[in-house]
N, C-alpha and C positions, 0 to 999 in steps of 0.2 A: 071341634074335639070330639073323639068319638068315644060312649062309653057303656061297660057292661055292669054285673051289679059290684066287681073287687079290682076295675082295672079302667084306667080312663086311659085314650090313647090319641095323643099328639100329634096328628100328621101333617107332617111340612113338606110340598112337592113346589120344582122349578129352580131357580137361583135364589141361593140367600147372601147377597151382596148386597153393598151399599146400603141404601135407601131400603133393600124388603127384610137385611138383615137388622139395622135397626131398627124396623119394625115388630121384626120377631122377639127383640131383645127388649123393646117398651111393654108388649102386648102381652107374652105370655102368662104374665104373672097372673094378669086379669082373669085368663082360661083355667088357673090351675086354684082349686080349693086344698088346698093341704089341712083342712079338718075333715073333707072328707072321708080321710084312713084308706082312700084308694091307693094302688099302687098305679104310679103311671110310665107307659110306656110310646118314649119318642119316635115315631115310625119317619126315617126319610129314605124310602125304599124309591120314593119319587124326587129326590135332589138331584139336580142335572151340574148344580157349580156349586162351590162354599167357597167364599173367599175365608180370611183367616178372620175375619166377623164376627161371620158366620159359624166358623167352627170352633169358636169360642162362646156363644151363645149355646150352640149345642152342649159343650161342657157346662157351661151357666145352669143348664136344666138342668144336666146330669145331677151336678153338684148340690146343686138346692134342694134336688125333690126326690134324688137316688135312681132318676128314671132309668128304666133298660132301652137301649138304642134298638131299635128294628132297622135294620141292613139287609137289600140282599144282592148289590154286585159289587164288584172290585170297588167302584166306585165310591160304592155310598159307604163299605168296608170300611174304607180309606177314612171318609171325611168323620168316622166314628170314632176311630183310632184316633185321627188329628184330635177329634174334642176331647177324649180320654187322657191322653197324654200332656195335650196344655194344662189339663182342667188339674193333675197330678204335680205337673210340674210347677205348677202355679203363675203359670205365664199371663201377663198381662199386656193389651192389646196397647200401643205407644199412640 
């Protein structure tokens, strides 16, 4: 996690699938301090693939922290859209 005085950035790279998605889901809570009163940015510019669980985790992070998703390519913008759409629909993974 990268920090500046007003914003913390959680940078995720590579494939967010299977065990790596599960690991992100289990560990991001320990990286984010809700009492810091900082805004959170979720930087997924380096993500090359995200499965359904991965995009659900992105949505969970946004829902619980109000994070802004940073995406810079059509692929990462797609993952961001999926995360927000699933979050808005309240979809759960089976």
